[in-house]
C-alpha positions in Angstrom: 21.6 -21.0 19.0 21.5 -19.8 15.4 20.3 -22.7 12.8 21.0 -22.6 8.9 20.6 -24.5 5.3 21.8 -24.0 2.1 21.3 -26.0 -1.0 23.8 -28.5 -1.7 25.1 -30.7 -4.7 24.3 -34.2 -3.1 21.4 -33.4 -1.1 19.0 -36.6 -2.1 15.7 -33.8 -3.0 16.7 -32.5 -5.6 14.8 -28.9 -4.5 17.4 -28.9 -1.6 20.6 -28.7 -4.4 21.6 -25.8 -6.0 19.4 -25.3 -9.5 21.6 -25.5 -13.0 19.6 -24.3 -15.5 20.2 -23.2 -19.5 19.7 -19.5 -19.2 21.5 -16.4 -18.5 22.4 -15.4 -15.2 20.7 -12.1 -15.6 17.8 -13.6 -16.7 18.0 -16.3 -13.5 18.5 -13.7 -11.0 15.6 -11.6 -12.4 13.3 -14.7 -12.5 14.5 -15.1 -8.0 14.1 -11.0 -7.9 10.1 -11.7 -9.5 9.6 -14.8 -7.3 10.9 -13.1 -4.2 8.9 -10.1 -4.8 5.6 -12.3 -5.2 6.1 -14.3 -1.3 3.9 -12.5 1.1 6.2 -13.6 4.0 9.5 -12.6 2.2 10.9 -9.0 2.3 14.3 -7.9 -0.1 16.6 -6.5 2.4 19.0 -6.0 -0.9 19.8 -6.8 -4.2 23.3 -6.6 -6.0 22.4 -6.9 -10.0 26.9 -7.1 -10.7 27.6 -9.8 -7.6 23.9 -11.7 -8.5 22.8 -11.7 -4.7 19.8 -11.1 -3.2 19.6 -10.6 0.9 16.0 -11.3 1.8 14.2 -11.2 5.4 11.8 -13.7 6.3 9.6 -11.9 9.6 9.3 -14.2 12.7 6.5 -15.7 14.3 5.5 -16.7 18.0 7.8 -19.3 17.8 10.9 -18.6 16.0 12.8 -15.9 15.0 13.5 -13.7 11.8 15.2 -15.9 8.7 18.0 -14.5 6.5 17.6 -15.5 3.3 21.2 -15.2 0.4 20.5 -15.9 -3.1 23.4 -16.3 -5.1 23.2 -16.7 -9.1 26.1 -18.3 -10.3 27.7 -18.8 -14.5 29.8 -17.3 -16.9 28.9 -14.1 -18.9 28.9 -15.7 -22.0 27.2 -18.6 -22.0 23.7 -19.6 -21.0 24.4 -21.3 -18.5 23.8 -20.6 -14.3 23.3 -21.5 -10.3 21.1 -20.8 -8.4 22.0 -21.2 -4.6 20.2 -20.4 -1.5 20.7 -20.3 2.2 18.9 -19.6 5.1 20.0 -18.9 8.7 18.0 -18.1 12.1 19.7 -16.0 15.1 16.6 -17.0 17.2 13.6 -18.4 18.0 12.9 -22.1 19.0 12.1 -23.2 15.9 14.4 -23.1 12.9 12.3 -22.9 9.4 16.0 -22.9 7.8 15.6 -26.3 5.6 11.7 -25.3 4.4 12.5 -21.7 3.7 14.9 -23.3 1.4 12.6 -25.8 0.2 9.8 -23.1 -0.4 11.6 -21.0 -2.5 13.6 -23.8 -5.0 10.1 -25.5 -5.3 8.5 -22.3 -6.9 11.2 -21.5 -8.7 11.5 -25.1 -10.0 8.4 -24.0 -11.4 9.1 -20.5 -12.8 12.6 -22.3 -15.3 12.2 -25.4 -15.4 
């Protein structure tokens, strides 16, 4: 049975909420892409700069299956404000790390852009 976790507005931990920053979407997308490149366990599967969406894969382990992480940046083109949302999905394995995957990425991204 698969599992998933995504950033949500009402979450009590700010690192598990979508991140809004005063920067243009393409710059936030670039910062997120650089972060993915720096994370050794993360592999970029696809990146669409037009829709500002990335799909990443995290390798599974002994008890956990591989995770698919979707990172999407949203925001108006004419204003320097954007929001990033992250979703992790795991299809197999005994232990799911979807929440930890999202929190790891968002914590490191906060350090880079805030």
